[in-house]
C-alpha positions in Angstrom: 0.0 0.0 0.0 1.5 3.4 -1.0 2.3 5.8 1.8 0.1 8.9 1.8 1.8 12.2 2.2 0.7 14.2 5.2 1.2 18.0 5.2 1.2 19.2 8.8 -0.8 22.4 9.6 1.2 25.6 9.6 2.4 26.7 13.0 0.9 29.7 14.7 4.0 31.7 13.9 3.7 30.9 10.2 0.0 31.8 10.2 0.8 35.1 11.8 3.5 35.7 9.3 1.0 35.2 6.4 -1.6 37.4 8.1 0.8 40.2 9.0 3.1 40.1 6.0 6.3 39.9 8.1 7.9 37.3 10.3 6.6 36.8 13.9 8.1 37.0 16.4 10.3 39.9 15.4 13.8 39.0 16.3 16.2 41.2 18.3 15.8 43.4 21.3 12.8 45.6 21.7 13.4 49.3 21.2 14.3 51.2 24.4 11.8 53.7 25.6 13.1 57.3 25.4 11.9 58.7 28.7 12.8 62.2 27.7 9.7 62.2 25.4 7.3 61.2 28.1 4.9 63.8 29.6 3.3 63.8 33.0 -0.1 65.4 33.3 -1.4 66.2 36.7 -5.1 66.6 36.2 -6.4 65.2 39.5 -8.7 67.4 41.5 -7.3 68.9 44.7 -9.3 66.6 46.9 -9.9 62.9 46.1 -12.4 61.3 48.4 -11.5 57.9 49.9 -13.9 55.6 51.6 -13.3 53.9 54.9 -13.4 50.5 53.1 -10.5 51.6 50.8 -8.5 52.6 53.8 -9.1 49.2 55.5 -8.0 47.4 52.3 -4.7 49.4 52.3 -4.1 48.8 56.0 -4.7 45.1 55.7 -2.7 44.6 52.5 0.3 46.8 53.5 0.2 46.2 57.3 3.7 44.7 57.3 5.1 47.6 55.3 3.3 50.2 57.4 4.6 48.6 60.6 8.1 48.6 59.3 7.9 52.3 58.2 5.9 53.8 61.1 6.2 51.2 63.9 3.7 48.7 65.2 0.6 50.1 66.8 0.4 47.1 69.2 
């Protein structure tokens, strides 16, 4: 019985290459971000309301850090 040829399905990278028109993943290091072109905009209002529940979450999550910075309250 003759052997049937089996063409495997293209890999995901090959499929992306066909769709995008260039190889994927792009080889080499990613470009460095030039921080000198970044801008910081401060557009928060003067007072930001915080609920009691939010304060409790921070106190529980960062309890060890707060104790280290400010000393234990116990």
